[in-house]
C-alpha positions as CSV (number, residue, x, y, z in Angstrom):
1,M,-156.4,-24.1,8.1
2,T,-153.0,-22.4,8.0
3,S,-151.4,-20.5,5.2
4,S,-147.9,-20.5,3.8
5,S,-145.6,-17.9,5.4
6,S,-144.2,-16.5,2.1
7,T,-147.3,-16.9,0.0
8,S,-151.0,-16.5,0.5
9,E,-151.7,-20.2,-0.3
10,T,-153.8,-21.9,2.2
11,L,-152.4,-25.1,3.6
12,P,-154.5,-28.2,4.5
13,P,-155.3,-28.8,8.2
14,D,-153.1,-31.9,8.3
15,A,-150.0,-29.9,7.1
16,I,-147.1,-29.9,9.5
17,Q,-144.6,-27.0,9.6
18,R,-141.2,-27.3,11.3
19,V,-138.5,-24.7,12.0
20,L,-135.1,-26.1,10.9
21,F,-133.0,-23.1,11.7
22,I,-133.4,-19.7,13.3
23,A,-131.1,-16.6,13.6
24,S,-132.3,-13.7,15.6
25,S,-130.2,-11.0,13.9
26,V,-129.2,-11.1,10.2
27,H,-128.2,-8.0,8.2
28,V,-129.9,-7.6,4.8
29,Y,-128.2,-5.9,1.9
30,N,-129.4,-4.5,-1.5
31,I,-126.6,-6.0,-3.6
32,P,-125.7,-5.0,-7.1
33,P,-126.4,-7.3,-10.0
34,L,-123.9,-10.1,-10.7
35,T,-121.6,-9.0,-13.5
36,S,-119.5,-12.2,-13.8
37,N,-120.0,-16.0,-13.4
38,K,-117.5,-16.2,-10.7
39,G,-119.8,-15.2,-7.8
40,Y,-120.6,-12.5,-5.3
41,L,-118.2,-10.5,-3.2
42,A,-119.3,-9.4,0.2
43,A,-116.8,-6.6,0.2
44,H,-118.9,-4.8,-2.4
45,W,-122.0,-5.0,-0.1
46,T,-120.3,-3.6,3.0
47,A,-118.3,-0.8,1.3
48,D,-118.9,2.8,2.0
49,S,-119.9,2.3,5.7
50,N,-122.6,-0.3,4.9
51,K,-124.7,2.1,2.7
52,R,-126.3,-1.0,1.0
53,Q,-127.7,-2.4,4.3
54,I,-131.4,-2.0,4.3
55,F,-132.7,-4.1,7.1
56,T,-131.9,-6.2,10.1
57,A,-134.1,-9.2,10.1
58,R,-134.8,-12.5,11.8
59,L,-134.1,-15.5,9.6
60,R,-136.0,-18.8,9.7
61,V,-135.7,-21.9,7.6
62,L,-139.2,-23.4,7.6
63,E,-140.1,-26.9,6.4
64,T,-143.7,-27.7,5.4
65,A,-144.9,-31.3,5.1
66,I,-148.2,-32.0,3.3
67,P,-149.5,-35.6,3.5
68,D,-150.4,-37.3,0.2
69,P,-153.3,-39.7,-0.3
70,D,-150.9,-42.6,-1.1
71,G,-149.3,-42.4,2.3
72,G,-146.3,-40.2,1.5
73,E,-145.8,-36.5,2.1
74,S,-144.7,-33.6,0.0
75,L,-141.9,-31.5,1.5
76,S,-141.1,-27.8,0.8
77,T,-138.7,-25.5,2.4
78,E,-138.6,-21.7,2.6
79,I,-136.1,-19.2,3.9
80,L,-138.0,-16.3,5.6
81,L,-136.7,-12.9,6.5
82,E,-139.0,-11.4,9.2
83,D,-139.2,-8.3,11.4
84,P,-137.5,-9.4,14.7
85,A,-140.0,-7.3,16.7
86,T,-143.3,-8.1,15.1
87,G,-142.6,-11.3,13.1
88,Q,-144.0,-9.7,10.0
89,L,-142.7,-11.2,6.8
90,F,-140.2,-9.0,4.9
91,A,-139.1,-11.4,2.2
92,G,-139.3,-15.1,1.5
93,A,-137.1,-17.4,-0.6
94,P,-138.5,-20.9,-1.6
95,Y,-135.6,-23.3,-1.5
96,T,-136.4,-25.4,-4.5
97,D,-132.9,-25.6,-6.0
98,A,-129.3,-25.1,-4.9
99,G,-129.0,-21.8,-6.8
100,A,-131.5,-20.1,-4.4
101,V,-128.7,-19.5,-1.9
102,E,-125.1,-18.8,-2.9
103,A,-122.2,-18.2,-0.5
104,A,-120.0,-15.2,-1.0
105,L,-116.5,-15.8,-2.4
106,D,-114.6,-13.7,0.1
107,S,-116.4,-14.4,3.4
108,G,-118.1,-17.4,5.1
109,R,-120.7,-15.2,6.9
110,F,-122.4,-13.7,3.8
111,F,-124.8,-15.3,1.3
112,A,-126.8,-14.1,-1.7
113,V,-130.5,-15.2,-1.4
114,R,-133.0,-15.2,-4.3
115,V,-136.3,-14.0,-2.9
116,V,-139.7,-14.2,-4.5
117,G,-142.3,-11.5,-4.1
118,D,-145.9,-11.1,-5.0
119,G,-146.7,-12.0,-8.6
120,G,-143.6,-14.2,-8.8
121,R,-141.2,-11.3,-9.1
122,K,-137.6,-12.3,-8.1
123,A,-134.8,-10.3,-6.6
124,V,-131.4,-11.2,-5.0
125,L,-130.7,-9.9,-1.5
126,G,-127.5,-10.2,0.4
127,I,-127.6,-11.5,4.0
128,G,-124.8,-11.4,6.6
129,F,-124.6,-13.2,9.9
130,E,-123.0,-11.6,12.9
131,E,-121.5,-14.9,14.1
132,R,-119.5,-17.3,12.0
133,G,-121.0,-20.3,13.9
134,E,-124.5,-19.2,12.8
135,A,-123.4,-19.1,9.2
136,I,-122.0,-22.6,9.4
137,D,-125.2,-23.9,11.0
138,F,-127.2,-22.2,8.2
139,G,-125.1,-23.9,5.5
140,I,-125.4,-27.3,7.2
141,T,-129.2,-26.9,7.4
142,L,-129.5,-26.3,3.7
143,Q,-127.2,-29.3,3.0
144,E,-129.6,-31.5,5.0
145,V,-132.6,-30.1,3.0
146,R,-130.9,-30.9,-0.3
147,K,-130.2,-34.4,0.9
148,V,-133.8,-35.1,2.1
149,Q,-135.5,-33.5,-0.8
150,G,-133.1,-34.8,-3.4
151,I,-131.9,-31.5,-4.7
152,D,-128.9,-31.9,-7.0
153,V,-126.2,-29.4,-6.3
154,E,-124.7,-29.6,-9.8
155,T,-127.9,-29.3,-11.8
156,G,-129.8,-27.4,-9.1
157,R,-132.9,-29.3,-9.8
158,K,-135.2,-31.2,-7.4
159,G,-135.7,-34.9,-7.8
160,L,-138.9,-36.9,-7.5
161,T,-141.1,-33.8,-6.9
162,G,-139.8,-33.5,-3.4
163,K,-141.9,-36.4,-2.1
164,K,-140.7,-38.4,0.9
165,A,-142.1,-42.0,1.4
166,V,-143.5,-42.6,4.9
167,G,-144.5,-46.0,6.3
168,K,-143.5,-47.8,3.1
169,E,-140.7,-50.2,2.6
170,L,-138.4,-49.4,-0.3
171,V,-138.4,-52.2,-2.8
172,K,-134.8,-53.1,-3.7
173,E,-133.8,-55.0,-6.7
174,K,-133.4,-58.7,-5.8
175,K,-130.4,-60.6,-7.2
176,D,-130.8,-64.1,-8.3
177,L,-128.3,-66.1,-6.3
178,S,-129.5,-69.6,-7.3
179,L,-127.2,-72.0,-9.0
180,K,-127.6,-72.4,-12.7
181,E,-127.5,-75.8,-14.4
182,G,-124.0,-77.2,-14.4
183,E,-122.7,-74.8,-11.7
184,T,-121.0,-76.1,-8.6
185,I,-119.8,-74.7,-5.3
186,H,-116.3,-75.2,-4.2
187,V,-115.7,-75.0,-0.4
188,D,-112.2,-74.8,1.0
189,I,-111.6,-76.8,4.3
190,G,-110.4,-74.5,7.0
191,Q,-107.3,-76.6,8.0
192,K,-106.1,-76.8,4.4
193,G,-106.4,-73.1,3.9
194,R,-104.7,-72.6,7.3
195,R,-101.8,-74.7,6.2
196,K,-101.4,-72.7,3.0
197,K,-101.6,-69.5,5.0
198,E,-98.9,-70.7,7.4
199,E,-96.7,-71.8,4.5
200,G,-97.1,-68.4,2.9
201,I,-96.1,-66.7,6.2
202,A,-93.0,-69.0,6.5
203,D,-92.0,-68.2,2.9
204,R,-92.5,-64.5,3.5
205,D,-90.3,-64.7,6.7
206,E,-87.6,-66.5,4.8
207,D,-87.7,-63.9,2.0
208,N,-87.4,-61.2,4.7
209,E,-84.4,-62.9,6.3
210,R,-82.7,-63.2,2.9
211,A,-83.3,-59.6,2.3
212,M,-81.8,-58.7,5.6
213,F,-78.5,-60.5,4.8
214,S,-78.4,-59.0,1.4
215,I,-78.4,-55.5,2.8
216,A,-74.9,-53.9,2.9
217,P,-73.8,-52.3,6.2
218,P,-74.0,-48.5,6.5
219,P,-71.0,-46.6,5.3
220,S,-70.4,-45.2,8.8
221,I,-69.5,-48.6,10.2
222,Q,-65.8,-49.4,9.8
223,K,-64.8,-53.0,9.1
224,A,-62.9,-54.7,11.9
225,A,-59.3,-55.8,11.2
226,L,-59.2,-59.6,10.5
227,L,-56.8,-61.6,12.8
228,P,-54.2,-63.9,11.0
229,P,-54.8,-67.6,11.3
230,L,-52.9,-69.6,13.9
231,P,-49.7,-71.4,12.6
232,S,-49.7,-75.1,12.3
233,A,-47.3,-77.4,14.2
234,Q,-45.2,-78.0,11.0
235,D,-44.9,-74.2,10.5
236,V,-43.6,-73.9,14.1
237,K,-41.0,-76.6,13.7
238,T,-39.8,-75.0,10.4
239,Q,-39.5,-71.6,12.1
240,R,-37.4,-73.0,15.0
241,R,-35.1,-74.8,12.6
242,R,-34.5,-71.6,10.6
243,S,-33.8,-69.7,13.9
244,R,-31.2,-72.2,15.0
245,Q,-29.4,-72.0,11.7
246,D,-29.2,-68.2,11.8
247,M,-27.6,-68.1,15.3
248,P,-23.8,-67.4,15.3
249,A,-21.4,-70.2,16.4
250,Q,-20.2,-70.3,20.0
251,T,-16.5,-69.2,20.2
252,S,-15.8,-70.5,23.7
253,S,-13.9,-73.8,24.0
254,P,-15.0,-76.8,26.1
255,S,-12.0,-76.4,28.4
256,T,-12.9,-72.9,29.3
257,S,-16.4,-73.9,30.0
258,A,-15.3,-76.8,32.1
259,S,-12.8,-74.7,34.1
260,A,-15.5,-72.3,35.2
261,S,-16.2,-72.7,38.8
262,A,-19.6,-72.7,40.5
263,S,-19.1,-69.2,41.9
264,D,-18.4,-68.0,38.4
265,L,-21.7,-69.4,37.3
266,G,-23.5,-67.6,40.1
267,F,-23.7,-70.4,42.7
268,D,-22.3,-70.4,46.2
269,D,-20.9,-73.3,48.1
270,G,-23.7,-73.4,50.4
271,E,-23.7,-73.4,54.1
272,F,-22.7,-77.1,54.3
273,G,-20.5,-77.2,51.2
274,E,-23.0,-79.1,49.0
275,F,-21.4,-77.9,45.8
276,Q,-17.8,-78.8,46.7
């Protein structure tokens, strides 16, 4: 038979203990009492060259599972601060509610742990991890413990006495899906629904096209100058008639024009006298 690490209680022989987390070096501080509801500040613990540091311990998160006669098991978790050289227990903190461990407000590496001593006496100690990664793993481990044991973070209480069902199927509430009197089932044919879907897509495309034509062009684009329409045949005739009327009358007489020779008009007689 084994005994609990933080208490002198004797465990049954079929009890199973499992280490969920271990850190080889954690600094332990004697922290002042909490004076406000805001939380703890690690800067107050490490002030004055760490005068409040009292011990450097090994930290373990230990889970104990005790089988029940009905086939389940009762789970409990403890946070143990031990001598790293001898393994002797320095202080233990049963993790029965979320308030047993509180993170510091000003640092992610420091936590306030509520330990329980002989006779049930309680005290709050500060712990500080040397590596931020270890502090993150410690917080994730406690989060998994709260999930498995049903510990509510808001109320800080443990649900269902920390028992975990093993080898039993959870009975879920069954819903009555049978048809009541007068109820019918309406089934849509796939082709009909497909046609409606295609019509809906076509209407949506048409609406998008209308929306595109209704959008005004951006102000940076200048409108091109419009070309005048081509004149009709009637307009051309009228324009020619007006041009002829506006031309001045010819002053030369017909005799003068007739008397002009071919050379005066810019023609020569030709080599063989064709124009004579």
